[in-house]
VEXLO-151188 format. One line per 5 residues: number of its first residue (from 1); for each residue x, y, z of C-alpha. Coordinates in Angstrom, 1 decimal, always signed. Last residue first. Example, Ala and Ser with C-alpha at 12.3 -4.5 7.8 and 13.67 -1.06 7.14 Angstrom:
% residues 2
2	+13.7/-1.1/+7.1  +12.3/-4.5/+7.8 .
END
This chain:
% residues 765
765	+41.6/+144.0/+163.8  +42.9/+145.5/+160.5  +46.2/+146.9/+162.4  +49.0/+149.4/+161.9  +50.8/+147.0/+159.4 .
760	+53.1/+149.4/+157.6  +54.5/+151.2/+160.9  +58.7/+151.0/+159.7  +58.9/+154.7/+159.5  +56.7/+157.1/+161.3 .
755	+58.6/+159.2/+163.1  +56.6/+161.6/+164.7  +57.1/+165.4/+164.7  +54.9/+166.1/+161.6  +53.8/+169.4/+161.7 .
750	+50.4/+171.1/+160.7  +49.4/+171.4/+157.2  +45.4/+170.8/+157.9  +43.1/+169.5/+155.3  +40.9/+171.2/+153.9 .
745	+37.0/+172.0/+154.4  +34.9/+169.8/+152.3  +32.7/+170.9/+149.1  +31.1/+167.9/+148.0  +33.1/+165.8/+145.5 .
740	+34.0/+162.7/+147.9  +30.1/+163.1/+148.3  +29.4/+161.3/+145.2  +25.6/+162.1/+143.9  +26.5/+160.3/+140.9 .
735	+24.9/+162.0/+138.2  +24.7/+165.3/+140.1  +28.2/+165.8/+140.2  +28.7/+167.6/+143.5  +29.9/+170.7/+142.9 .
730	+33.8/+172.3/+143.3  +34.4/+174.6/+145.8  +36.5/+172.0/+148.2  +38.2/+171.1/+145.3  +39.9/+174.9/+144.7 .
725	+40.8/+175.5/+141.1  +41.0/+172.2/+138.7  +43.7/+173.0/+136.5  +45.5/+174.6/+139.4  +46.4/+171.6/+141.4 .
720	+46.6/+173.2/+144.7  +50.0/+173.6/+146.1  +52.2/+171.1/+147.8  +53.9/+172.0/+151.1  +52.3/+169.6/+152.9 .
715	+52.8/+166.9/+150.5  +57.1/+167.4/+150.9  +58.6/+165.2/+148.1  +56.5/+166.3/+145.4  +54.7/+164.6/+142.6 .
710	+52.5/+162.3/+144.2  +50.0/+165.4/+145.5  +49.0/+163.6/+148.4  +46.0/+165.0/+149.6  +44.1/+161.6/+148.7 .
705	+39.8/+161.8/+149.3  +38.7/+163.2/+146.5  +36.9/+160.2/+145.0  +36.4/+161.4/+141.5  +39.5/+159.9/+140.5 .
700	+38.1/+156.8/+140.9  +35.7/+156.5/+138.7  +31.8/+156.4/+137.9  +32.0/+156.8/+141.2  +29.3/+154.3/+143.6 .
695	+25.8/+155.0/+143.4  +24.3/+155.7/+147.5  +22.6/+153.8/+149.8  +20.2/+155.3/+152.3  +21.7/+156.1/+156.0 .
690	+20.8/+154.2/+158.8  +20.9/+156.2/+162.1  +21.1/+154.6/+165.2  +19.9/+154.9/+168.8  +20.7/+151.2/+169.7 .
685	+18.2/+148.4/+170.1  +16.9/+147.0/+173.4  +16.7/+143.3/+175.1  +15.6/+143.0/+178.6  +17.7/+142.4/+181.2 .
680	+17.9/+138.9/+183.6  +21.2/+138.6/+181.9  +23.1/+141.6/+180.4  +26.3/+141.5/+182.4  +26.4/+137.7/+181.6 .
675	+26.7/+138.0/+177.6  +28.4/+141.3/+178.1  +31.4/+139.7/+180.2  +31.7/+136.6/+178.1  +31.1/+138.3/+174.5 .
670	+33.9/+140.9/+175.8  +35.8/+137.9/+176.1  +35.2/+136.5/+173.1  +36.0/+140.3/+171.1  +39.2/+140.1/+173.0 .
665	+40.4/+136.4/+172.4  +39.9/+136.9/+168.2  +38.8/+140.2/+166.9  +41.3/+142.1/+168.5  +44.2/+139.9/+167.0 .
660	+45.8/+136.7/+168.6  +47.8/+134.3/+166.6  +50.7/+134.6/+169.2  +50.9/+138.2/+171.5  +53.6/+140.3/+170.7 .
655	+55.9/+140.4/+174.1  +55.4/+144.3/+175.2  +56.9/+143.3/+178.9  +53.4/+143.3/+180.0  +52.2/+141.4/+177.8 .
650	+48.5/+141.6/+175.6  +44.6/+141.5/+176.1  +42.9/+145.1/+176.1  +39.0/+145.0/+176.7  +36.1/+147.7/+177.0 .
645	+33.0/+147.4/+177.8  +30.0/+149.7/+177.0  +26.5/+149.3/+178.9  +22.7/+149.2/+178.3  +21.8/+150.2/+174.5 .
640	+24.8/+147.9/+173.9  +28.5/+148.8/+173.5  +31.8/+148.1/+172.0  +35.7/+148.2/+172.7  +37.8/+144.9/+171.8 .
635	+41.5/+145.6/+172.0  +44.8/+143.7/+171.4  +48.4/+144.7/+171.4  +51.6/+143.5/+170.8  +49.9/+141.9/+167.6 .
630	+53.3/+143.1/+165.4  +52.0/+146.6/+164.8  +48.5/+147.2/+167.0  +45.5/+145.2/+167.4  +42.3/+146.9/+167.6 .
625	+38.6/+145.6/+167.2  +35.5/+147.6/+167.4  +32.5/+147.7/+168.8  +28.3/+148.1/+167.9  +25.8/+145.9/+169.7 .
620	+22.0/+144.8/+168.9  +20.9/+141.9/+171.5  +18.8/+139.4/+171.3  +22.1/+136.8/+171.0  +25.7/+138.8/+172.2 .
615	+27.6/+139.1/+169.1  +31.7/+139.3/+170.3  +32.9/+137.2/+167.7  +31.4/+138.6/+164.7  +33.5/+141.5/+165.1 .
610	+35.9/+142.0/+162.4  +32.8/+143.1/+160.1  +29.5/+140.9/+159.6  +27.4/+142.0/+162.6  +30.0/+143.1/+164.8 .
605	+31.6/+145.6/+162.7  +28.5/+146.3/+161.4  +26.9/+147.9/+164.7  +29.7/+150.4/+164.3  +28.7/+151.9/+161.4 .
600	+25.1/+152.2/+162.8  +26.8/+154.1/+165.5  +28.6/+156.4/+163.4  +25.4/+157.6/+161.3  +24.6/+157.2/+165.2 .
595	+26.8/+159.5/+167.0  +26.9/+162.0/+163.9  +23.4/+162.6/+164.0  +24.2/+163.7/+167.7  +26.4/+166.0/+166.7 .
590	+29.8/+165.4/+168.0  +32.6/+166.7/+170.9  +29.0/+167.6/+173.3  +30.0/+168.9/+176.7  +30.8/+166.7/+179.6 .
585	+28.4/+163.6/+180.9  +29.4/+162.4/+184.3  +32.5/+163.1/+186.3  +33.2/+164.4/+190.0  +30.6/+162.9/+192.2 .
580	+30.0/+164.5/+195.6  +32.6/+165.3/+198.5  +32.2/+166.3/+201.6  +29.0/+164.3/+202.5  +26.3/+165.9/+205.0 .
575	+25.1/+162.9/+207.4  +28.8/+162.6/+209.5  +29.0/+159.2/+211.5  +31.8/+158.2/+209.6  +33.3/+161.1/+207.8 .
570	+31.6/+161.6/+204.2  +32.8/+160.8/+200.3  +30.0/+160.7/+197.3  +29.6/+159.5/+194.2  +32.8/+158.0/+193.5 .
565	+33.5/+156.1/+190.5  +33.8/+158.1/+187.9  +34.9/+158.4/+184.1  +34.3/+161.5/+182.7  +32.2/+161.8/+179.6 .
560	+32.1/+163.7/+176.2  +28.5/+163.7/+174.9  +28.3/+163.0/+171.4  +24.7/+160.7/+171.1  +25.4/+158.3/+174.7 .
555	+26.7/+155.9/+172.8  +29.0/+158.1/+171.2  +30.4/+159.8/+174.4  +30.4/+155.8/+176.0  +32.9/+155.1/+173.4 .
550	+35.6/+157.8/+174.8  +35.0/+156.4/+178.4  +36.2/+152.9/+177.7  +39.0/+154.2/+175.5  +39.6/+156.9/+178.2 .
545	+39.7/+153.1/+181.0  +41.6/+151.2/+178.3  +44.5/+154.1/+179.2  +45.2/+155.6/+175.4  +48.9/+155.0/+173.7 .
540	+49.2/+156.6/+169.7  +50.0/+154.6/+167.3  +46.3/+153.8/+166.0  +46.6/+153.5/+162.2  +45.0/+156.9/+161.9 .
535	+48.0/+158.6/+163.7  +50.3/+157.5/+161.0  +49.6/+160.7/+159.0  +52.1/+162.3/+161.4  +51.4/+164.5/+164.4 .
530	+50.8/+161.3/+167.1  +48.2/+162.0/+170.1  +49.6/+163.0/+173.1  +47.9/+161.6/+175.8  +44.5/+162.2/+177.5 .
525	+42.1/+160.5/+174.8  +38.7/+161.8/+176.9  +36.1/+162.4/+174.3  +37.5/+165.7/+173.6  +41.3/+164.4/+172.5 .
520	+39.8/+161.9/+170.3  +37.7/+164.9/+168.6  +40.5/+167.3/+168.3  +43.0/+164.6/+167.6  +40.7/+163.6/+164.1 .
515	+40.2/+167.1/+163.5  +43.6/+168.0/+163.6  +44.3/+165.2/+161.4  +42.6/+166.9/+158.5  +38.9/+166.0/+157.2 .
510	+40.7/+164.1/+154.1  +44.2/+163.2/+155.6  +41.9/+161.2/+157.9  +39.7/+160.0/+155.4  +42.5/+158.8/+153.4 .
505	+44.6/+157.1/+156.3  +41.4/+155.3/+157.3  +41.0/+154.1/+153.5  +44.4/+153.1/+153.4  +44.0/+151.3/+157.1 .
500	+40.9/+148.7/+156.3  +39.1/+147.6/+159.4  +36.7/+145.2/+158.0  +33.9/+147.2/+159.6  +35.5/+150.3/+159.4 .
495	+36.3/+150.6/+155.4  +32.9/+149.0/+155.3  +30.8/+151.3/+156.6  +32.8/+154.2/+155.1  +31.9/+152.6/+151.1 .
490	+34.5/+150.9/+149.5  +36.3/+151.7/+146.0  +39.5/+149.4/+145.1  +39.4/+147.1/+147.4  +43.4/+146.3/+147.6 .
485	+45.1/+143.4/+149.7  +48.3/+143.5/+151.9  +45.7/+141.8/+154.4  +46.3/+143.9/+156.9  +46.1/+146.5/+154.9 .
480	+49.3/+148.8/+153.8  +50.2/+152.3/+154.5  +53.3/+153.7/+152.6  +55.3/+156.3/+153.9  +58.1/+158.0/+151.5 .
475	+60.7/+160.1/+152.8  +61.8/+160.5/+156.4  +62.4/+164.4/+157.0  +59.1/+165.3/+155.7  +56.9/+162.3/+155.2 .
470	+56.4/+161.3/+151.7  +52.5/+159.5/+151.7  +52.5/+156.6/+149.8  +49.1/+155.3/+148.5  +48.1/+152.1/+147.1 .
465	+44.3/+151.6/+146.5  +41.3/+151.5/+148.9  +39.6/+154.4/+147.7  +36.8/+155.7/+149.7  +33.0/+156.2/+149.1 .
460	+29.8/+157.8/+151.0  +27.2/+155.2/+152.6  +28.4/+156.2/+156.4  +27.6/+159.7/+155.1  +30.0/+163.1/+155.8 .
455	+28.4/+166.2/+156.8  +31.7/+167.2/+159.0  +30.4/+165.0/+162.2  +30.4/+162.1/+160.1  +33.7/+162.9/+159.1 .
450	+35.0/+163.4/+162.8  +33.1/+160.4/+164.2  +35.1/+158.3/+161.0  +38.2/+159.5/+162.5  +37.0/+159.0/+166.4 .
445	+35.8/+155.6/+165.2  +39.7/+154.0/+164.2  +41.4/+154.3/+167.3  +40.5/+151.1/+168.2  +42.7/+150.2/+164.5 .
440	+45.7/+150.5/+166.5  +45.4/+151.0/+170.6  +48.9/+152.0/+171.3  +48.9/+151.1/+175.6  +49.5/+153.0/+178.4 .
435	+49.1/+151.1/+181.6  +47.8/+152.5/+184.3  +43.2/+152.5/+184.3  +42.8/+149.2/+183.5  +46.0/+147.6/+183.6 .
430	+46.2/+148.4/+187.5  +49.6/+147.5/+189.1  +48.9/+146.4/+192.7  +48.2/+148.9/+195.1  +45.7/+146.6/+196.9 .
425	+47.0/+143.0/+196.8  +45.6/+141.0/+193.7  +42.8/+139.7/+192.1  +44.5/+137.7/+189.2  +43.9/+138.4/+185.6 .
420	+44.6/+141.7/+185.7  +43.2/+145.1/+186.3  +39.2/+144.7/+186.6  +36.8/+147.2/+186.5  +33.0/+146.8/+186.9 .
415	+30.2/+149.9/+187.4  +32.2/+152.3/+186.3  +29.7/+155.6/+185.9  +30.6/+156.9/+182.7  +26.9/+158.6/+181.7 .
410	+27.1/+155.7/+179.1  +27.3/+153.3/+181.6  +30.4/+151.4/+182.4  +32.9/+147.9/+181.9  +36.2/+148.2/+182.3 .
405	+37.6/+144.8/+181.6  +41.8/+144.3/+181.5  +44.1/+141.3/+180.3  +47.5/+139.8/+181.0  +49.4/+137.0/+178.8 .
400	+51.7/+135.0/+181.0  +50.5/+131.9/+179.5  +51.6/+128.7/+181.7  +48.7/+126.8/+179.9  +47.5/+128.0/+176.7 .
395	+45.1/+130.5/+176.9  +40.9/+129.1/+175.6  +39.5/+127.3/+178.4  +41.5/+128.5/+181.2  +41.8/+131.9/+180.1 .
390	+38.3/+132.7/+178.8  +36.7/+131.1/+182.4  +39.1/+133.6/+183.9  +37.8/+136.4/+181.7  +34.4/+135.4/+182.6 .
385	+34.2/+135.0/+186.2  +35.9/+138.4/+186.5  +33.2/+140.4/+184.8  +30.2/+138.7/+186.1  +31.9/+139.0/+189.7 .
380	+31.8/+143.0/+188.7  +28.8/+143.1/+187.5  +27.0/+141.5/+190.3  +29.0/+143.2/+192.4  +27.6/+147.1/+190.3 .
375	+30.1/+149.7/+191.6  +29.5/+153.1/+191.6  +30.5/+154.1/+194.5  +29.8/+155.8/+197.9  +33.1/+156.4/+200.5 .
370	+32.9/+156.2/+204.2  +35.9/+157.9/+205.7  +37.4/+156.9/+209.4  +39.3/+159.9/+210.1  +43.4/+160.4/+210.1 .
365	+43.5/+160.3/+206.2  +46.6/+159.9/+204.6  +45.3/+157.6/+201.7  +41.7/+158.7/+201.3  +40.8/+161.7/+203.2 .
360	+44.1/+164.0/+202.7  +44.9/+162.2/+199.5  +42.1/+163.6/+197.9  +40.1/+161.1/+195.7  +40.7/+159.7/+192.3 .
355	+43.7/+157.3/+193.8  +42.0/+155.6/+196.0  +38.4/+155.2/+193.9  +41.3/+153.7/+191.4  +42.8/+151.6/+194.2 .
350	+38.8/+150.5/+194.9  +38.0/+149.2/+191.7  +41.4/+147.2/+191.3  +40.2/+145.3/+194.0  +36.7/+145.1/+193.2 .
345	+36.4/+141.6/+194.4  +37.3/+139.8/+197.3  +34.4/+137.2/+196.7  +34.8/+135.9/+200.3  +34.7/+139.3/+202.4 .
340	+31.6/+140.8/+201.0  +30.0/+137.4/+200.9  +30.3/+136.3/+204.6  +33.1/+134.2/+205.0  +31.5/+130.8/+207.0 .
335	+33.3/+129.6/+210.3  +33.0/+125.5/+210.9  +29.9/+123.9/+211.0  +31.1/+120.5/+212.4  +34.1/+121.1/+214.2 .
330	+31.8/+123.6/+216.3  +29.1/+120.9/+216.7  +31.9/+119.1/+218.1  +33.3/+121.2/+220.6  +29.9/+121.9/+221.8 .
325	+29.0/+118.1/+222.1  +32.5/+117.7/+224.6  +31.9/+120.3/+226.4  +33.3/+124.0/+225.7  +35.3/+126.3/+228.4 .
320	+36.7/+123.2/+230.4  +40.1/+123.9/+229.9  +40.7/+120.8/+227.7  +37.2/+122.1/+225.3  +38.7/+125.3/+224.7 .
315	+41.8/+124.2/+223.5  +40.2/+121.8/+221.8  +38.4/+124.5/+219.7  +41.4/+126.4/+219.6  +43.6/+123.6/+217.6 .
310	+39.9/+123.6/+215.3  +40.4/+127.3/+214.6  +44.1/+126.7/+213.1  +42.9/+124.0/+210.8  +39.6/+126.5/+209.6 .
305	+42.5/+129.8/+209.4  +44.4/+126.9/+207.3  +41.1/+126.3/+205.1  +40.4/+129.7/+204.3  +43.4/+130.9/+203.2 .
300	+44.3/+134.4/+202.8  +40.5/+135.5/+203.5  +41.0/+133.6/+206.6  +43.7/+135.5/+207.9  +45.8/+132.7/+209.4 .
295	+49.2/+134.1/+207.5  +48.2/+137.7/+208.1  +47.2/+137.5/+211.4  +50.5/+135.1/+212.6  +49.2/+134.5/+216.5 .
290	+46.8/+136.4/+217.4  +44.5/+135.2/+214.4  +43.0/+132.3/+216.2  +41.5/+134.3/+218.3  +39.1/+135.3/+215.4 .
285	+39.4/+131.6/+214.2  +38.0/+130.2/+217.5  +35.3/+132.8/+217.8  +33.6/+132.1/+214.7  +33.9/+128.3/+215.6 .
280	+32.7/+129.2/+218.7  +29.6/+131.7/+217.5  +30.1/+135.5/+217.1  +27.5/+137.6/+219.0  +29.3/+140.1/+220.4 .
275	+32.0/+140.4/+218.3  +29.5/+142.4/+215.7  +28.4/+140.2/+212.3  +29.5/+140.9/+208.5  +31.7/+137.6/+208.9 .
270	+34.7/+138.2/+208.0  +35.2/+142.0/+208.3  +32.9/+142.4/+210.4  +34.3/+139.9/+213.1  +37.7/+141.9/+212.2 .
265	+36.4/+145.3/+213.0  +34.5/+143.9/+216.3  +38.1/+142.0/+217.0  +40.1/+145.2/+216.7  +42.3/+146.4/+214.0 .
260	+41.3/+144.6/+211.0  +43.6/+145.5/+208.0  +43.4/+142.0/+206.2  +44.8/+140.4/+209.6  +43.8/+140.7/+213.2 .
255	+45.3/+143.2/+214.9  +44.6/+143.9/+218.1  +44.0/+147.0/+220.0  +40.2/+146.6/+220.6  +39.7/+143.1/+221.9 .
250	+43.1/+144.1/+224.3  +42.0/+147.0/+225.6  +39.4/+145.1/+227.0  +40.9/+142.2/+228.3  +42.8/+144.8/+230.6 .
245	+40.0/+146.2/+231.3  +38.4/+143.4/+232.0  +41.2/+142.1/+234.1  +41.0/+144.8/+236.2  +43.1/+148.5/+235.4 .
240	+46.0/+150.2/+237.3  +47.8/+147.7/+239.8  +47.6/+145.4/+236.8  +48.6/+147.7/+234.3  +51.7/+148.4/+236.8 .
235	+52.8/+145.2/+237.2  +52.2/+144.6/+233.4  +54.5/+148.0/+232.9  +56.8/+146.8/+235.7  +57.4/+143.9/+233.8 .
230	+57.8/+144.6/+230.2  +61.1/+146.4/+230.4  +62.5/+143.1/+231.3  +60.9/+141.9/+228.5  +62.3/+144.5/+225.8 .
225	+65.9/+144.0/+227.7  +66.0/+140.4/+226.9  +64.7/+140.2/+223.7  +61.8/+141.1/+221.4  +60.6/+143.8/+218.8 .
220	+56.9/+144.4/+218.6  +57.1/+147.7/+219.7  +60.3/+148.3/+217.1  +58.2/+147.2/+214.3  +55.4/+149.4/+215.4 .
215	+57.0/+152.3/+215.0  +58.7/+150.8/+211.6  +55.4/+150.3/+209.9  +53.8/+153.8/+211.3  +56.5/+155.6/+209.4 .
210	+60.3/+157.0/+209.5  +59.9/+157.0/+212.9  +61.7/+159.6/+215.5  +60.3/+163.1/+214.1  +56.5/+161.3/+213.1 .
205	+56.3/+160.4/+216.9  +54.0/+157.3/+217.8  +53.7/+156.9/+221.4  +55.8/+154.9/+224.0  +53.7/+153.8/+227.0 .
200	+54.9/+150.5/+226.4  +54.7/+150.2/+223.0  +50.7/+150.0/+224.1  +50.8/+146.5/+221.8  +53.6/+145.2/+224.3 .
195	+52.0/+146.1/+227.1  +49.0/+144.3/+226.1  +51.2/+141.5/+224.9  +52.5/+141.4/+228.8  +48.5/+141.8/+230.2 .
190	+47.9/+138.8/+227.8  +50.7/+136.7/+229.4  +54.0/+136.2/+227.5  +55.5/+133.2/+227.4  +57.8/+134.2/+224.9 .
185	+57.6/+131.2/+222.2  +60.0/+131.8/+219.3  +63.5/+133.3/+220.2  +63.3/+133.5/+224.0  +65.4/+130.7/+225.2 .
180	+67.5/+130.8/+221.6  +66.0/+128.1/+219.3  +67.0/+124.5/+219.1  +63.4/+123.2/+218.9  +64.1/+122.1/+222.8 .
175	+65.5/+125.4/+223.6  +62.5/+127.0/+222.2  +60.1/+124.8/+224.5  +62.2/+124.5/+227.6  +62.4/+128.5/+227.4 .
170	+58.2/+128.6/+226.7  +58.0/+126.6/+229.7  +59.7/+128.4/+231.8  +58.0/+131.5/+230.9  +54.8/+130.0/+231.5 .
165	+55.6/+129.1/+235.0  +57.1/+132.5/+235.9  +54.0/+134.0/+234.7  +53.7/+138.0/+234.3  +51.0/+140.3/+235.1 .
160	+49.3/+139.5/+238.5  +48.6/+136.0/+238.0  +45.5/+133.8/+238.6  +42.9/+135.4/+235.8  +45.3/+135.1/+233.0 .
155	+46.3/+131.9/+233.9  +45.0/+130.4/+230.8  +47.1/+132.9/+228.7  +46.8/+133.1/+224.5  +44.6/+130.5/+223.5 .
150	+42.3/+129.5/+226.4  +42.1/+133.1/+227.2  +40.9/+134.2/+223.6  +38.6/+131.3/+223.3  +37.0/+132.3/+226.4 .
145	+36.2/+136.1/+225.7  +35.1/+134.9/+222.2  +33.1/+132.1/+223.5  +31.6/+134.7/+225.7  +30.3/+136.9/+223.2 .
140	+31.7/+139.9/+223.8  +30.0/+143.4/+226.3  +31.8/+142.2/+229.2  +35.4/+142.1/+227.5  +34.4/+145.9/+226.4 .
135	+33.9/+146.9/+222.7  +34.7/+150.1/+221.2  +34.1/+151.0/+217.6  +34.8/+148.7/+214.6  +38.1/+149.9/+213.9 .
130	+39.5/+149.7/+210.1  +43.1/+149.4/+209.3  +43.6/+151.3/+205.9  +41.6/+150.4/+202.8  +38.2/+148.7/+202.9 .
125	+36.6/+147.1/+200.3  +32.9/+145.3/+199.2  +30.5/+147.1/+201.9  +26.6/+147.7/+200.6  +24.9/+150.8/+199.4 .
120	+23.5/+149.1/+196.7  +26.1/+151.1/+194.3  +29.0/+149.1/+196.1  +30.2/+151.2/+199.4  +33.7/+151.7/+200.3 .
115	+35.2/+151.8/+204.2  +38.3/+153.7/+204.1  +40.4/+154.0/+207.6  +41.5/+156.4/+209.6  +45.5/+156.4/+210.6 .
110	+47.5/+156.6/+214.0  +45.6/+153.5/+215.0  +45.3/+152.0/+218.7  +41.7/+152.6/+219.2  +41.5/+151.4/+222.6 .
105	+44.1/+153.5/+224.6  +41.7/+156.0/+226.0  +38.8/+154.7/+226.8  +41.1/+152.5/+229.0  +41.8/+155.7/+231.4 .
100	+45.4/+156.7/+230.9  +48.4/+155.3/+232.3  +51.4/+157.5/+233.1  +50.9/+157.2/+237.3  +51.0/+153.8/+237.1 .
95	+54.2/+154.2/+234.6  +56.0/+155.9/+237.0  +54.4/+153.6/+239.8  +56.1/+150.2/+238.2  +59.0/+152.1/+237.3 .
90	+59.6/+153.0/+241.7  +58.4/+149.2/+242.1  +60.7/+147.7/+239.7  +63.8/+150.3/+241.1  +63.1/+149.5/+244.7 .
85	+62.5/+145.6/+244.1  +65.6/+145.1/+242.0  +67.5/+147.3/+244.8  +65.9/+145.1/+247.7  +67.3/+142.0/+245.3 .
80	+70.6/+143.4/+245.2  +70.7/+144.2/+248.8  +69.2/+141.1/+249.9  +71.9/+139.3/+247.4  +74.9/+141.1/+249.0 .
75	+74.5/+140.4/+252.1  +73.3/+136.8/+251.6  +76.2/+136.2/+249.2  +78.6/+137.1/+252.0  +76.6/+135.1/+254.9 .
70	+76.2/+132.3/+252.2  +80.2/+132.5/+251.5  +81.4/+132.8/+255.1  +79.0/+129.6/+255.8  +80.0/+127.7/+252.7 .
65	+83.7/+128.0/+254.3  +82.9/+127.1/+257.8  +80.5/+124.1/+256.2  +83.5/+123.2/+254.3  +85.9/+123.4/+257.4 .
60	+84.3/+121.7/+259.8  +83.2/+119.0/+257.1  +87.1/+119.1/+256.3  +88.2/+118.6/+260.2  +85.9/+116.1/+261.1 .
55	+87.2/+114.0/+258.1  +90.2/+113.9/+259.8  +89.1/+113.3/+263.2  +87.3/+110.3/+261.8  +90.4/+109.3/+260.1 .
50	+92.7/+109.7/+262.8  +90.4/+107.5/+265.0  +90.0/+108.6/+268.8  +91.4/+106.6/+271.6  +89.2/+106.1/+274.6 .
45	+90.6/+106.9/+277.8  +90.5/+104.7/+281.1  +88.4/+104.9/+284.2  +90.6/+104.5/+287.2  +89.3/+101.4/+289.4 .
40	+87.0/+101.3/+291.7  +88.2/+101.5/+296.0  +87.3/+98.8/+297.3  +85.2/+98.1/+300.4  +85.2/+100.0/+303.9 .
35	+86.4/+97.8/+306.8  +87.8/+99.9/+309.3  +91.4/+100.3/+310.2  +92.0/+102.6/+307.6  +88.9/+104.5/+307.1 .
30	+87.2/+103.4/+304.3  +86.9/+105.3/+301.4  +83.5/+107.1/+301.0  +80.9/+105.1/+299.1  +80.2/+106.6/+295.8 .
25	+76.7/+109.2/+295.7  +73.6/+108.8/+294.0  +71.9/+111.7/+294.4  +68.5/+111.6/+295.9  +65.4/+112.8/+294.2 .
20	+64.3/+116.3/+295.0  +61.8/+115.8/+297.5  +58.2/+116.8/+297.3  +56.8/+120.2/+296.4  +55.8/+121.6/+300.1 .
15	+58.3/+120.0/+302.2  +61.2/+119.9/+299.2  +60.5/+123.8/+299.8  +62.5/+124.1/+303.0  +61.6/+124.5/+306.8 .
10	+64.6/+123.7/+308.6  +65.0/+120.4/+310.8  +64.0/+120.4/+314.1  +66.2/+120.0/+316.8  +66.3/+116.9/+319.7 .
5	+70.1/+116.3/+318.7  +68.8/+115.7/+315.0  +70.4/+112.1/+315.0  +67.8/+110.9/+316.4  +64.3/+112.7/+316.8 .
END
């Protein structure tokens, strides 16, 4: 207890928790006189390196500046980010509140469509943008859904509307290919593409945009600002709709070429089946259209579409949607177009039907319209192939000559129409219905129709001798035959089958130009027919459709027809048609006897006249050739007991044909067309009347068909010869039976308003 003076030390925590470690103490200095140790030497201060001090100072300065700048940037940045986030959030909420139900967004068309059916009820053409009806992403083929996601947005199920990785990748690709960062690949997700299809919620307003095309172009416009606006809209869509619903909108609104809006319409258009049942190869081809619909449309270039489909199949395999075996099978069995899509037939016919119907139900329709037509696709293909074969084998390569073909029934129902050598886009110039061309000698049947209707006979005679007509105000006009020769007295049948011009003029003047004009007009020739004597040589213009329809009137026994292609028009889903057939057989123009006599005369054109190249083995046919001045137009129009067909050939710019007459290439085209049209049909004879033969008159002076008195410069003002009295009342000479002396109506004295100088040849063929 020493050192404590007998007292207990105080109780402290050390005792409870253990004593703290002893402090190291410095020995006390020894007292003077004591025996302590040496005191420690004082510590020496280390001298600092000037360079290290400078580095430390610079570092401190830089760090201080960085901290200062960072505080400013952070202070501004988080405020900007917060503001942007607030704007995006508010914008997204605004779009979210404006977005309608999915069912209201699936049909993105501002106008309706027109679907055309042939005479058997099969689809052959579409006009406008068709919509096949709403489909959902759950109901479509799994292959189609997988193909679209693999092609357009492989991360679709993992993002919330935008894909930063996709945008960065697209910018990298664009820059590597020398484009601007947002030019070309945009890195858009499917959601962003749907936002663009919806035009960011902006609806079409005719007052704001001149056309739908301008509106859609504005919707598709790229650029930074457009991308910025897509972001909140995409966020809103992701918040409003499920992924399946976003795909549903995409599947229904995407344009996929050839007028197809949505995958259902495209699947029906290209493959004739629903999008719900397309296989892997078909799905890949449909998905490939999203990149460039018109360019990759299989109806435009099937091989190019298949190459694109193979790329899609590769992506599907790479991403695990297809096994190696499934991908190889899809490549070995590429998608095949349906018969309707593959044929691409009837385009000119469809254009004509669209023009013949009311605009508000065709071009400007806001409804989906179904039109049943008279088209026969077998006959259409026959006409197209025949025309192509003749041009391929008998026309020089590189020729720009054009041709048109029309085939119809005797009642005017058009069964086939080819408006040009090549199948062109909708709305192309249709030479069968829009080209007004001089008819040449193809007009002559109307002259003889008028004569037959007035009681003339095909066995009657006409004088083929030189003729000069004094045209008031123009002087003498002298028509000539094609070969510049004269044959004297010939029958009307011979005059027609050899296409003689002078007899045609004489008969026209005998029966009266008014009568000829009336017959031609009532048979369907709508243009203003020539008033002068050159009327007989076919200087007037007509379309091929008009000429073919007029010849149909001869076939059906003398009644006019109005060519038609529309049988009925109704709205999709309705049972009752809005419009029925407009056209068909009309009023009688000439007597049935006259039509049958004329039919006989026209059979001789093909049997032994200018149209022998048009003969059809086993079939009786009637027709007429036609060639205009300088061979600018060449025609052949004719018929069998089954069909009437017309062929026109020429240049669009009126360049003369070289070595072509109506009895040449047009007759051969007609032959090829009708040969194929009549395949499988049992031959039937034409209804005709063969006239009794007559003895020729004793002299040409007994043939009173020349109404042109040669002693006056104005034949219209010439008096009736006084030495014979009224020739119309003269009796028929009993010893000859010459019909030319039989009572006939007077020739008309109408005014001549057309200058026909220079028209000397007209046309033999």
